[in-house]
N, C-alpha and C positions, 0 to 999 in steps of 0.2 A: 369265847370266840377268839380267833386268831386273825390278825390283819397282815396282808401281804400287799406291797405296792409294786406295780409293774411299770417300769419306765418305758414310754414310747420312744424316747430319744435314743436311749442306749440299749434297749431291749434287755435290760437287767431286771432281775427280781430282787426286791428289797424286803427282807423279812424272813422269818418272824423277828420281831423287835421287842425292845423294852420301852416303856412309856414314862414320860412323854417323849415323842420323837420330834427332834428339832430339825427343820428343813431350811436350808439357806446356802449361802456361798462363803460364809465365814468359818474360821477355825472353830472346832468344837461342835460342828453340826453333825447329826446322825446321818442325814441324807444331804449330800453336797452337790451343788451345781455351780458352774463357773461363769455363766453368762451374766452380762451387766444388768439384765432386767430382774435378776434375783437379788433380793436384799440379803445382807449378812445373816440376819435372823428374820427370815421371811414368814414362816408359819410353823405351827406345831400340831401334832396329833396326839391326843391323850385318850386313855381308856377310862370311862366312868361306868362301872358295872359292866353290862354287856354291850354298851354303845361306844363308838369311836367318835370323838369330837375334834373337828378341825378348827383351829383358831388362827386368824391372820394376826401377825405381831406388828401391826402398823407399818407394813411393807410399803415401799414407795409406789410400786406398780400394781399392788393388790394381789389377792388370791382368788381364784375362780374355781367353782365347782359346777361342772356341766355347762360352762359358758356364762355363768352368773357370778358377779362379784359377791364375796361373802366376808363377813367379819367372824362369824362363828356358825357352824352347822354340824348336824349329825350326819356322818357318812353312811352310805349304803353300798352294798355290793354293786360294782359296775360304775360307780361314780368316777368321773374324770376330773382330777385336780390339776389346774394350770398354775405353775409357779415360774414366773419369768417366761422363758421360751420352752419350758419343759412341761410334759404332761405325764401324770402318774395315774394309773388305773387301779382302783380299789378292789381287792378280792378279799372276801370274808369267808372263813371256814370255821366250823365247830372244832374246838380243840379236841385232839385225840388223847387217849390215855398215855400214849408214848410221849407226846409233847409235854404233857403235864409232869410226867416222871422226869424228863430231861430238865425241865425248868426247876423242879424241886431239887434235883441233885446238884445243879449249878449253884443254887442259892445256899446250899448247906455248907 
């Protein structure tokens, strides 16, 4: 599976990505937001088998999925992740052979 995050705030598409994906406002984050409601290391998304797991990293204002506060949850296609004042929509796709070939050639 391939994860893509679509930002409602900036209308950007984030992905495909490598895991874990660190989301926050600090230096070294993979997905960065600048609002004061986003912690420096707010949350992360990791891939475990074919599932994508979202984990809050003890953020001050919490991480929400579909309007509910969460510490850790399995993401599904269409889920809306709220990080500070930002919303990311989850899109999941089966990996295509081309994607796998590109990933393999990059890691070689």
